[in-house]
ZAMIPA-492823 format. One line per 3 residues: number of its first residue (from 1); their letters; for each residue x, y, z of C-alpha. Coordinates in Angstrom, 3 decimals. Example, Ala and Ser with C-alpha at 12.3 -4.5 7.8 and 13.67 -1.06 7.14 Angstrom:
1	as	12.300/-4.500/7.800  13.670/-1.060/7.140 .
This chain:
1	xxx	25.130/36.187/-52.531  24.610/39.967/-52.364  26.819/40.546/-55.433 .
4	xxx	26.793/38.652/-58.705  28.173/39.004/-62.226  26.633/37.591/-65.376 .
7	xxx	29.653/37.499/-67.692  27.879/36.815/-71.011  25.418/39.652/-70.444 .
10	xxx	28.001/41.784/-68.588  25.509/42.409/-65.792  26.463/43.466/-62.285 .
13	xxx	23.719/42.857/-59.738  23.532/43.912/-56.084  20.881/42.255/-53.929 .
16	xxx	19.627/43.058/-50.452  16.840/41.241/-48.650  14.182/43.443/-50.259 .
19	xxx	15.861/45.323/-53.118  17.832/44.807/-56.309  20.329/47.138/-57.953 .
22	xxx	21.569/46.307/-61.436  23.989/47.856/-63.943  25.359/46.758/-67.296 .
25	xxx	28.591/47.215/-69.212  27.377/47.748/-72.779  29.124/46.769/-75.995 .
28	xxx	30.956/50.093/-76.143  32.279/49.890/-72.591  29.904/52.385/-71.010 .
31	xxx	28.469/51.517/-67.608  24.692/51.891/-67.785  22.312/51.911/-64.832 .
34	xxx	19.386/49.528/-65.252  17.391/49.216/-62.075  17.081/50.018/-58.373 .
37	xxx	13.874/48.844/-56.787  12.004/45.878/-55.384  13.803/42.542/-55.261 .
40	xxx	13.916/41.119/-58.792  15.647/38.387/-60.750  17.119/38.114/-64.225 .
43	xxx	18.390/40.465/-66.901  16.651/43.843/-66.603  18.312/45.440/-69.635 .
46	xxx	14.973/45.265/-71.461  14.228/48.548/-69.701  16.624/50.345/-72.070 .
49	xxx	15.171/51.839/-75.230  17.033/52.872/-78.355  15.723/55.143/-81.075 .
52	xxx	16.735/58.149/-83.119  15.902/61.099/-80.909  17.277/63.667/-83.389 .
55	xxx	20.743/64.959/-84.064  20.501/67.131/-80.955  21.487/64.050/-78.975 .
58	xxx	25.128/63.322/-79.675  26.671/59.871/-79.824  30.263/58.768/-79.238 .
61	xxx	32.457/58.866/-82.354  33.161/55.144/-82.300  29.475/54.308/-82.098 .
64	xxx	28.173/56.336/-85.027  24.606/55.207/-84.417  21.970/57.883/-84.011 .
67	xxx	19.815/55.537/-81.928  22.577/55.508/-79.280  23.259/58.541/-77.113 .
70	xxx	24.396/59.021/-73.555  22.123/62.051/-73.542  19.160/59.761/-72.842 .
73	xxx	20.645/56.437/-71.702  20.696/55.903/-67.891  24.228/55.963/-66.571 .
76	xxx	25.909/54.699/-63.458  28.383/57.566/-63.176  27.736/60.355/-65.720 .
79	xxx	30.631/62.559/-66.752  30.993/65.738/-68.768  32.244/65.197/-72.300 .
82	xxx	30.088/62.192/-73.209  27.333/64.064/-74.993  25.116/63.823/-71.898 .
85	xxx	23.740/67.334/-71.344  22.255/66.521/-67.958  24.097/67.402/-64.773 .
88	xxx	27.281/65.282/-64.518  28.655/63.498/-61.500  32.232/64.207/-62.615 .
91	xxx	33.736/67.230/-64.316  37.491/67.365/-64.936  39.892/69.740/-66.649 .
94	xxx	43.214/68.637/-68.102  46.606/70.364/-67.892  45.762/72.485/-70.944 .
97	xxx	42.580/73.748/-69.368  40.282/71.610/-71.508  37.138/70.134/-69.959 .
100	xxx	35.854/66.624/-70.480  36.758/62.956/-70.295  35.585/59.603/-71.625 .
103	xxx	35.190/56.950/-68.925  34.771/53.349/-69.965  34.701/50.102/-68.072 .
106	xxx	38.114/48.636/-67.240  37.525/45.970/-64.591  35.619/45.069/-61.463 .
109	xxx	36.233/43.134/-58.276  33.992/41.574/-55.641  35.412/41.143/-52.164 .
112	xxx	34.014/40.164/-48.767  33.288/42.780/-46.138  32.537/46.466/-46.396 .
115	xxx	35.142/48.847/-47.819  36.417/51.690/-45.656  37.602/55.169/-46.594 .
118	xxx	40.779/56.098/-44.679  40.494/59.630/-43.319  36.750/59.824/-43.982 .
121	xxx	33.725/58.545/-42.067  31.944/55.550/-43.574  29.476/52.796/-42.766 .
124	xxx	31.146/49.757/-41.227  29.986/46.161/-40.962  30.512/43.384/-38.458 .
127	xxx	31.557/39.816/-39.145  27.956/38.569/-39.060  26.498/41.197/-41.403 .
130	xxx	27.274/39.331/-44.663  28.555/42.575/-46.134  30.264/42.647/-49.515 .
133	xxx	32.049/45.247/-51.599  31.867/45.784/-55.339  34.640/47.821/-56.921 .
136	xxx	34.154/48.939/-60.560  36.963/50.799/-62.299  36.306/53.176/-65.179 .
139	xxx	39.200/54.657/-67.135  40.026/57.428/-69.578  43.092/56.330/-71.544 .
142	xxx	43.802/59.796/-72.961  44.118/61.427/-69.553  45.380/58.392/-67.658 .
145	xxx	42.405/58.956/-65.333  40.728/56.206/-63.351  37.518/56.373/-61.337 .
148	xxx	36.910/53.557/-58.896  33.230/53.221/-58.024  32.751/51.569/-54.647 .
151	xxx	29.531/49.827/-53.618  29.052/48.427/-50.132  26.063/46.215/-49.464 .
154	xxx	24.532/45.371/-46.099  21.783/43.023/-47.264  19.821/42.658/-44.027 .
157	xxx	19.573/46.439/-43.668  18.526/46.959/-47.297  21.368/49.465/-47.503 .
160	xxx	23.773/50.084/-50.372  26.575/52.596/-49.927  28.448/54.380/-52.674 .
163	xxx	31.731/56.268/-52.886  34.160/57.118/-55.662  37.932/57.462/-55.866 .
166	xxx	39.431/59.534/-58.676  43.069/58.717/-59.464  45.453/60.466/-61.811 .
169	xxx	47.582/57.711/-63.308  48.669/59.899/-66.214  51.712/62.087/-66.729 .
172	xxx	50.140/65.528/-66.318  47.926/67.418/-63.876  44.182/66.819/-63.931 .
175	xxx	41.853/69.107/-61.989  38.568/67.830/-60.590  35.958/70.598/-60.822 .
178	xxx	32.889/68.633/-59.719  32.742/65.377/-57.794  29.539/63.563/-56.876 .
181	xxx	29.483/60.315/-54.939  26.305/58.690/-56.207  23.842/58.988/-59.045 .
184	xxx	20.516/57.291/-59.797  18.979/57.493/-63.260  15.308/56.579/-63.719 .
187	xxx	13.987/55.955/-67.233  10.395/56.403/-66.095  8.392/57.533/-63.088 .
190	xxx	6.484/60.468/-61.611  8.406/61.584/-58.547  8.290/63.940/-55.627 .
193	xxx	11.513/65.067/-54.005  11.744/65.633/-50.247  14.509/67.814/-48.822 .
196	xxx	15.067/68.958/-45.250  15.372/72.707/-45.100  15.376/75.460/-42.536 .
199	xxx	17.581/77.974/-40.796  19.371/78.435/-37.512  16.949/77.418/-34.759 .
202	xxx	14.416/75.929/-37.217  16.294/73.088/-38.884  15.368/70.094/-41.067 .
205	xxx	11.717/70.766/-41.851  10.629/68.512/-44.718  9.874/70.225/-48.011 .
208	xxx	8.117/68.059/-50.598  8.066/69.158/-54.243  6.805/67.545/-57.417 .
211	xxx	9.745/66.971/-59.764  8.920/68.508/-63.114  11.097/69.341/-66.097 .
214	xxx	14.208/71.162/-65.004  16.553/70.966/-62.050  16.020/71.128/-58.318 .
217	xxx	19.044/71.372/-56.069  19.859/72.052/-52.449  23.220/72.197/-50.767 .
220	xxx	25.562/74.098/-48.560  28.263/76.620/-49.426  28.929/77.249/-45.734 .
223	xxx	31.814/74.853/-45.138  29.479/72.686/-43.047  26.410/70.652/-43.842 .
226	xxx	24.439/73.629/-42.422  21.265/74.611/-40.572  19.845/75.729/-43.927 .
229	xxx	19.834/72.402/-45.774  20.552/68.885/-44.615  22.452/66.298/-46.697 .
232	xxx	19.514/63.897/-47.003  17.299/63.698/-50.096  14.366/61.369/-50.719 .
235	xxx	12.744/60.667/-54.083  9.359/58.984/-53.948  6.281/58.235/-55.993 .
238	xxx	4.038/61.253/-56.270  1.382/59.432/-54.245  3.740/57.917/-51.651 .
241	xxx	2.839/58.166/-47.953  4.412/57.052/-44.708  3.175/53.508/-45.293 .
244	xxx	2.818/53.110/-49.071  4.644/53.852/-52.303  8.165/53.508/-53.646 .
247	xxx	10.883/55.643/-52.041  14.624/56.059/-52.559  16.931/57.997/-50.252 .
250	xxx	20.459/59.344/-50.343  22.266/60.381/-47.155  25.727/61.991/-47.340 .
253	xxx	28.289/60.757/-44.808  30.094/64.091/-44.765  30.015/67.250/-42.648 .
256	xxx	31.160/69.909/-45.113  29.556/71.564/-48.117  27.395/69.323/-50.262 .
259	xxx	25.231/69.366/-53.371  22.084/67.279/-53.847  20.443/67.449/-57.269 .
262	xxx	17.238/66.182/-58.822  16.635/66.666/-62.529  13.840/65.730/-64.924 .
265	xxx	14.984/65.838/-68.536  13.450/66.399/-71.947  12.371/62.749/-72.154 .
268	xxx	10.714/62.727/-68.707  13.574/60.753/-67.236  14.871/61.626/-63.773 .
271	xxx	18.325/61.843/-62.234  19.087/62.059/-58.505  22.644/62.594/-57.308 .
274	xxx	24.615/63.737/-54.281  28.192/64.696/-53.506  30.589/67.526/-52.805 .
277	xxx	29.556/71.134/-53.247  31.304/72.399/-56.376  31.302/76.061/-55.303 .
280	xxx	34.880/77.128/-54.445  35.939/73.568/-55.276  38.728/72.890/-57.753 .
283	xxx	40.951/69.986/-56.779  44.169/69.469/-58.776  45.613/65.966/-58.951 .
286	xxx	49.244/65.675/-59.846  50.404/62.363/-61.336  49.939/59.642/-58.719 .
289	xxx	47.459/61.616/-56.590  43.828/60.835/-55.797  40.718/62.306/-54.212 .
292	xxx	37.912/60.389/-52.535  34.278/61.380/-52.923  32.727/60.780/-49.485 .
295	xxx	30.175/58.064/-48.960  26.465/58.161/-49.703  24.066/55.781/-47.925 .
298	xxx	21.245/54.620/-50.218  18.168/52.638/-49.337  14.965/51.686/-51.116 .
301	xxx	11.486/51.008/-49.774  8.377/49.821/-51.580  6.344/50.432/-48.421 .
304	xxx	6.589/54.191/-47.930  8.702/56.721/-46.105  8.489/54.998/-42.738 .
307	xxx	10.496/52.025/-43.970  13.156/54.355/-45.423  13.573/55.889/-41.976 .
310	xxx	13.744/52.505/-40.258  16.490/51.377/-42.650  18.497/54.561/-42.086 .
313	xxx	17.994/54.474/-38.316  19.297/50.912/-38.036  22.232/51.679/-40.294 .
316	xxx	23.340/54.878/-38.565  22.694/53.647/-35.040  24.636/50.383/-35.417 .
319	xxx	26.918/50.875/-38.442  27.935/54.555/-38.343  28.013/55.440/-34.637 .
322	xxx	30.932/53.833/-32.826  32.412/53.324/-29.393  31.110/52.324/-25.968 .
325	xxx	28.312/54.910/-26.026  26.763/53.537/-29.210  24.531/51.083/-27.373 .
328	xxx	24.648/52.573/-23.883  22.133/54.790/-22.088  23.275/58.395/-22.280 .
331	xxx	23.602/60.445/-19.086  20.707/62.737/-18.188  22.442/66.065/-17.819 .
334	xxx	22.030/69.642/-16.740  23.784/72.124/-18.999  24.894/75.358/-17.361 .
337	xxx	24.194/77.686/-20.305  20.642/78.866/-19.628  21.245/78.645/-15.894 .
340	xxx	24.304/80.910/-15.866  25.388/81.947/-19.369  28.921/83.400/-18.862 .
343	xxx	28.181/84.518/-15.306  29.296/81.666/-13.095  31.927/80.521/-10.632 .
346	xxx	33.042/77.079/-9.583  31.014/77.430/-6.405  27.877/78.337/-8.334 .
349	xxx	28.274/75.286/-10.570  28.734/73.021/-7.561  25.490/74.337/-6.061 .
352	xxx	23.770/73.652/-9.385  25.238/70.141/-9.351  23.936/69.516/-5.832 .
355	xxx	20.440/70.476/-6.910  20.700/68.296/-10.022  21.811/65.371/-7.895 .
358	xxx	18.790/65.812/-5.630  16.545/65.631/-8.687  18.139/62.411/-9.925 .
361	xxx	20.239/63.707/-12.832  23.532/62.135/-13.917  25.838/64.888/-15.107 .
364	xxx	26.669/68.582/-15.010  28.022/70.149/-18.202  29.952/73.402/-17.884 .
367	xxx	29.217/75.375/-21.020  30.993/78.386/-22.557  33.026/80.713/-20.349 .
370	xxx	35.415/78.492/-18.374  38.692/79.325/-20.160  41.060/82.201/-20.862 .
373	xxx	39.488/85.669/-20.831  36.146/84.230/-21.924  33.476/86.272/-20.124 .
376	xxx	31.565/87.094/-23.316  31.615/85.891/-26.917  34.057/88.585/-28.120 .
379	xxx	37.308/87.116/-26.802  39.158/84.066/-25.582  38.426/81.406/-28.209 .
382	xxx	41.651/79.595/-28.980  43.029/79.845/-25.443  41.945/76.559/-23.862 .
385	xxx	43.524/77.180/-20.470  41.097/77.192/-17.541  40.311/80.437/-15.767 .
388	xxx	41.380/79.199/-12.360  40.245/82.349/-10.570  36.740/81.869/-11.945 .
391	xxx	36.602/78.124/-11.354  38.336/78.195/-7.980  41.046/75.824/-9.206 .
394	xxx	41.725/73.601/-12.164  39.072/71.901/-14.259  40.040/68.648/-12.546 .
397	xxx	39.468/70.295/-9.153  35.985/71.371/-10.187  35.249/67.953/-11.687 .
400	xxx	36.212/66.314/-8.399  33.851/68.600/-6.466  31.018/67.776/-8.877 .
403	xxx	31.806/64.063/-8.648  31.606/64.290/-4.853  27.939/65.297/-5.045 .
406	xxx	27.229/62.269/-7.242  27.364/63.674/-10.774  29.599/63.157/-13.788 .
409	xxx	31.216/66.216/-15.327  31.467/67.605/-18.842  32.769/70.706/-20.624 .
412	xxx	31.995/72.787/-23.706  34.667/73.463/-26.339  34.808/75.133/-29.739 .
415	xxx	38.284/74.153/-30.950  37.855/75.062/-34.623  37.367/78.756/-33.851 .
418	xxx	39.454/81.677/-32.675  38.753/85.234/-31.549  41.026/87.999/-32.763 .
421	xxx	41.220/88.990/-29.103  43.069/85.852/-27.988  46.631/84.848/-27.267 .
424	xxx	46.467/82.189/-29.987  45.522/84.664/-32.694  48.088/87.218/-31.562 .
427	xxx	50.775/84.537/-31.791  49.569/82.948/-35.047  47.282/85.244/-37.071 .
430	xxx	48.133/83.213/-40.171  46.439/80.167/-38.676  43.002/81.649/-39.345 .
433	xxx	41.237/81.349/-42.701  41.520/84.912/-43.966  42.178/86.389/-47.411 .
436	xxx	45.369/88.497/-47.666  44.598/92.172/-48.117  40.907/91.731/-47.301 .
439	xxx	39.268/92.369/-43.954  37.764/89.059/-42.835  34.062/88.448/-42.430 .
442	xxx	33.266/87.812/-38.768  30.654/85.463/-37.393  29.887/85.735/-33.690 .
445	xxx	33.093/87.830/-33.499  35.202/84.816/-34.415  37.289/83.396/-37.233 .
448	xxx	37.766/79.818/-38.373  41.104/78.128/-37.813  42.734/76.437/-40.786 .
451	xxx	42.368/72.767/-39.918  43.864/71.763/-43.247  47.243/72.550/-41.598 .
454	xxx	48.806/69.855/-39.434  50.470/72.345/-37.072  47.104/73.930/-36.274 .
457	xxx	45.549/70.558/-35.505  48.577/69.587/-33.407  48.263/72.753/-31.317 .
460	xxx	44.556/72.208/-30.704  45.095/68.562/-29.830  47.804/69.486/-27.328 .
463	xxx	45.630/72.169/-25.740  42.666/69.801/-25.425  44.839/67.031/-24.006 .
466	xxx	46.236/69.402/-21.396  42.677/69.764/-20.070  41.376/66.233/-20.621 .
469	xxx	44.514/64.564/-19.236  43.754/66.064/-15.830  40.964/63.526/-15.530 .
472	xxx	37.416/63.771/-14.309  35.898/64.856/-17.650  33.328/62.371/-18.947 .
475	xxx	31.691/64.424/-21.706  32.647/67.080/-24.248  30.229/69.247/-26.198 .
478	xxx	32.071/70.079/-29.459  30.610/73.284/-30.922  31.072/75.166/-34.213 .
481	xxx	29.309/78.492/-34.426  29.829/80.101/-37.823  30.101/79.452/-41.552 .
484	xxx	33.332/79.595/-43.542  33.409/82.648/-45.789  37.047/83.574/-46.367 .
487	xxx	38.538/80.526/-48.030  42.304/80.985/-48.064  44.987/78.811/-46.556 .
490	xxx	48.537/80.129/-46.460  49.956/76.666/-47.087  47.592/75.328/-49.748 .
493	xxx	48.976/74.679/-53.218  45.548/75.529/-54.634  42.742/77.335/-52.791 .
496	xxx	40.135/75.094/-54.405  41.369/72.300/-52.122  40.878/74.131/-48.843 .
499	xxx	37.284/73.308/-47.888  37.690/69.591/-48.597  41.063/69.418/-46.842 .
502	xxx	39.566/71.299/-43.885  37.061/68.489/-43.362  39.806/65.866/-43.595 .
505	xxx	41.629/67.858/-40.925  38.579/68.009/-38.669  38.039/64.270/-38.959 .
508	xxx	41.714/63.684/-38.192  41.498/65.809/-35.042  38.295/64.133/-33.870 .
511	xxx	39.747/60.659/-34.473  42.858/61.536/-32.470  40.726/62.718/-29.549 .
514	xxx	38.515/59.607/-29.736  41.532/57.300/-29.855  43.201/58.922/-26.862 .
517	xxx	40.001/59.053/-24.798  37.923/56.051/-25.953  35.456/56.310/-23.036 .
520	xxx	34.773/60.021/-23.575  31.236/60.913/-24.707  31.412/63.650/-27.352 .
523	xxx	28.277/65.523/-28.425  28.433/67.366/-31.728  26.997/70.840/-32.062 .
526	xxx	27.055/73.649/-34.615  24.882/76.562/-33.582  22.619/73.709/-32.641 .
529	xxx	21.877/71.635/-35.704  24.256/73.128/-38.271  26.310/69.957/-38.584 .
532	xxx	23.719/67.282/-37.953  24.869/64.664/-40.418  26.003/61.057/-40.655 .
535	xxx	29.626/62.170/-40.976  29.665/63.727/-37.514  27.792/60.767/-36.037 .
538	xxx	30.772/58.593/-36.974  32.742/60.532/-34.322  30.009/61.782/-31.965 .
541	xxx	27.103/59.410/-31.188  24.789/62.312/-30.399  24.332/65.850/-31.752 .
544	xxx	22.591/68.884/-30.300  19.489/68.922/-32.498  18.831/72.660/-32.456 .
547	xxx	19.540/75.752/-30.382  15.762/76.149/-30.327  14.445/74.276/-27.301 .
550	xxx	10.893/75.654/-27.526  8.757/72.519/-27.258  6.280/73.589/-29.968 .
553	xxx	9.068/74.228/-32.469  10.966/71.129/-31.354  7.985/68.986/-32.359 .
556	xxx	8.600/70.031/-35.954  12.409/70.009/-35.736  12.588/66.514/-34.244 .
559	xxx	9.898/65.280/-36.648  11.920/66.393/-39.684  15.170/65.090/-38.224 .
562	xxx	13.633/61.644/-37.747  13.313/61.033/-41.494  17.057/60.587/-41.844 .
565	xxx	18.456/60.069/-38.341  17.715/57.865/-35.324  16.212/59.439/-32.234 .
568	xxx	19.155/58.055/-30.248  21.317/60.723/-31.907  19.129/63.700/-30.954 .
571	xxx	20.171/65.937/-28.071  16.907/67.224/-26.559  16.601/69.289/-23.368 .
574	xxx	13.929/70.843/-21.232  14.620/74.573/-21.058  13.165/77.526/-19.191 .
577	xxx	9.982/79.396/-20.091  9.240/81.859/-21.539  11.581/80.343/-24.110 .
580	xxx	14.603/82.547/-24.853  14.156/82.245/-28.643  10.388/82.247/-29.153 .
583	xxx	9.113/83.808/-25.927  6.534/81.016/-25.767  5.422/79.370/-22.531 .
586	xxx	4.741/75.645/-22.653  3.908/73.609/-19.524  6.803/71.706/-17.993 .
589	xxx	5.026/68.398/-18.582  4.816/68.934/-22.346  8.397/70.191/-22.468 .
592	xxx	9.454/66.939/-20.848  7.385/64.760/-23.181  8.887/66.431/-26.253 .
595	xxx	12.467/66.279/-24.941  12.078/62.589/-24.099  11.677/62.004/-27.828 .
598	xxx	15.471/62.345/-28.054  17.982/59.764/-26.920  20.208/62.382/-25.268 .
601	xxx	17.799/63.848/-22.708  18.564/66.617/-20.270  17.793/70.029/-18.815 .
604	xxx	18.991/73.517/-19.639  17.572/75.906/-17.053  18.306/77.277/-13.596 .
607	xxx	17.266/74.516/-11.235  17.774/76.876/-8.291  14.801/78.989/-9.368 .
610	xxx	12.275/76.143/-9.527  9.488/75.731/-6.982  8.795/72.485/-5.165 .
613	xxx	6.093/71.415/-7.618  8.417/71.840/-10.618  11.199/69.963/-8.834 .
616	xxx	8.882/67.061/-8.097  7.773/66.966/-11.741  11.405/66.846/-12.878 .
619	xxx	12.078/63.963/-10.492  9.137/62.169/-12.033  10.311/62.912/-15.590 .
622	xxx	13.773/61.567/-14.826  12.309/58.350/-13.396  10.001/57.992/-16.381 .
625	xxx	12.789/58.512/-18.876  14.895/55.797/-17.299  12.044/53.313/-17.911 .
628	xxx	11.584/54.285/-21.579  15.138/55.180/-22.583  15.812/51.794/-24.183 .
631	xxx	12.792/52.220/-26.451  13.865/55.713/-27.533  17.419/54.537/-28.199 .
634	xxx	16.752/51.164/-29.824  13.089/51.035/-30.849  11.503/51.515/-34.253 .
637	xxx	10.191/55.063/-34.592  6.797/55.902/-36.081  5.647/59.382/-37.085 .
640	xxx	1.926/59.186/-36.284  1.098/62.749/-37.333  2.722/65.824/-38.843 .
643	xxx	3.024/68.375/-36.012  2.943/71.259/-38.466  -0.719/70.683/-39.296 .
646	xxx	-2.208/68.205/-36.832  -4.194/69.209/-33.767  -2.312/66.485/-31.914 .
649	xxx	1.363/65.802/-32.586  1.889/62.103/-32.003  4.752/59.669/-32.314 .
652	xxx	5.575/56.140/-31.217  8.464/53.838/-30.340  8.114/50.058/-30.692 .
655	xxx	10.713/47.492/-29.707  12.104/45.447/-32.579  10.366/42.307/-31.301 .
658	xxx	7.052/44.125/-30.790  6.938/43.361/-27.059  6.817/47.004/-25.938 .
661	xxx	5.465/50.246/-27.317  5.421/53.876/-26.239  2.860/56.272/-27.696 .
664	xxx	3.401/60.000/-27.096  1.126/62.919/-27.927  1.062/66.685/-27.436 .
667	xxx	-2.027/68.778/-28.139  -1.009/71.664/-30.399  -4.412/73.240/-31.073 .
670	xxx	-7.544/73.683/-28.982  -10.860/74.667/-30.565  -14.144/75.620/-28.939 .
673	xxx	-16.004/72.550/-27.795  -13.271/70.522/-29.355  -13.492/67.155/-30.993 .
676	xxx	-12.117/64.000/-29.491  -8.639/63.176/-30.743  -7.589/59.649/-31.655 .
679	xxx	-4.007/58.514/-31.999  -3.546/55.467/-34.247  -0.449/53.402/-33.381 .
682	xxx	1.487/51.290/-35.870  4.000/48.506/-35.628  2.237/46.419/-32.980 .
685	xxx	2.095/42.641/-33.367  -1.038/41.766/-35.371  -3.439/39.534/-33.459 .
688	xxx	-1.739/40.278/-30.136  -3.008/42.127/-27.076  -1.243/44.898/-25.184 .
691	xxx	-1.573/46.000/-21.570  -1.303/49.706/-20.785  1.244/49.919/-17.975 .
694	xxx	-0.399/52.856/-16.189  -3.839/51.300/-15.692  -3.527/47.601/-16.539 .
697	xxx	-6.198/47.745/-19.244  -5.735/45.299/-22.121  -6.262/46.377/-25.720 .
700	xxx	-6.449/44.521/-29.011  -3.474/45.441/-31.200  -5.632/45.153/-34.321 .
703	xxx	-8.239/47.528/-32.911  -5.621/50.037/-31.799  -4.028/50.045/-35.252 .
706	xxx	-7.449/50.354/-36.907  -9.474/52.874/-34.893  -6.840/54.256/-32.589 .
709	xxx	-6.638/55.340/-28.972  -8.623/58.356/-27.733  -6.861/61.081/-25.799 .
712	xxx	-8.911/63.347/-23.584  -10.680/66.308/-25.156  -8.188/69.034/-24.232 .
715	xxx	-9.158/72.151/-22.376  -5.843/73.943/-22.870  -3.033/73.758/-25.435 .
718	xxx	0.021/71.622/-24.821  -1.541/68.912/-22.752  0.712/65.911/-23.184 .
721	xxx	0.260/62.167/-22.945  2.561/59.152/-22.735  1.119/55.648/-22.977 .
724	xxx	3.390/52.689/-22.397  2.216/49.256/-23.544  3.503/45.742/-22.943 .
727	xxx	2.422/42.823/-25.098  0.437/40.131/-23.317  2.039/36.867/-24.497 .
């Protein structure tokens, strides 16, 4: 069984196929963390050490033993007020303004299936997944406070999820000032910490740092998970590689502000935790109220970073993403943005659709500029009524015309935003998040609507339905193009609640849209990759990876993204050159190879300007992608080189059963009289042979995985290669 309880020893043990997680209720009622690592048996409490570490380490009053202190003991859910001077997972303030609590074990329950979190995204399990839930309740009798720690285990995936529910069962207000979802305490170890950092148009580049004494934290104060930092953190052995060493990861299933912390203390112990950003957060709970800390996905690997990614990919692809598009091939689309920007008509889009149909594409997406007075980014947001003069009719009319040339039809929306120059803002200026008496901070000339208010969400839902109910719309790109700065809701009882309640409101709106239009494909977007997180993937099975479509930069962006997210979730398009962001020119072939590394493939350029040779190459790319799409969407992904440093950026997809493989490579550097480059695949079936589809040559899997496969000595940068293999059974 995944979950077990040893009553005499008061041990709670969680087991997956390859890992064990164990905690202990000690004699004083504190819940101590013992172990998270390779599969193990028995009582692991021998890992705890007790000694007098000076009077600078406090001990609880009822213990009165200087060898006992929560300042050095590993804890399952650390809280301020215990004598632990490390960063807490929970910080509360009572009705008198006093900080601190004292949480002790009250009870626990094991139940079949995976818990859910109403109103929040969370991992789900099927009937055949053998999932179980552990609920552990800690209580503070003085405050009447209870914290329910939730653990979900999917044993075959080697995944353990964590969430926490804080309830005020007392008679007076309690205010939550910090709320983390998960914590891991390590009594020993020399760790590196990997975070995924960047900026708009250069997201999720891995940063690896040696954890030394002190604190390391990343997070977002932007009201979204952000382009700057991503809510995934990996701790690993200092010497860990892709294929060796112990690794632990935390991935936040949430799309708002977050805080990820790593701390090495005075005794060379380490603490890793993740949860809500505590900046501008202060959540009062009246008697009978609760707040839920969103879910964290945890996984362990003793075989390097690659296995961590495989575990997360399987989990997110099959147990976070939902709906009919989860397992289905995504349409190959042309997006109108780089082809037209705001300057288009219905007729122009139909001509673009005709060209796309000739080239074998599946869908036309009409980007920004189709509604209200929206002919630039200064006005119109909030008014989701089609500009019929511009489109030549309704959206449904245009969709029908596009359908007639053989393509599906999609639209761009940004429902969470409003321009001051809009009918919606003129009618309801109080619906925007602005601070009374202070001029608001603008981003892209727009404000953020207060989605914590039901009437705002109702209005947006009605406006969207008025468009979608017309029919003919198969796809929606849901954008979000600025950070939240002015945090003030005119209806909030406390402004410290606003950012959290905003996210609950967004999830409510997205769930209503999904429920009404279950077949609709929604792609998330936030200035590209500003909300690329597991929370959004619960509602949108794919996300625009970055506004930067330059193939050289995308090698690094998609590489970093792959550590925490499946390639099936990555929106990746071929765009025009010179690239509008970098000015770089990359051959169309390499642009296609890079974009095919994402499971949501498409084009974002003016097809009408292409010559015959380029059109023929696009036809070929489309045909190729249809033959490999299943591997990109469902296969195991291998990072064969780091594109930041390697002369050849290489990656690989292998089917779960090892019967097929796809090896891709792009030359990033050319030197005089260059050396031969060898790409070394992984994940093939040992002892088997593989036939290269393009030339029929048969290769030994063992030799390929030992010495590699040579690619031609390149004469120019950005030569690209795709090798498809089939196992010879």
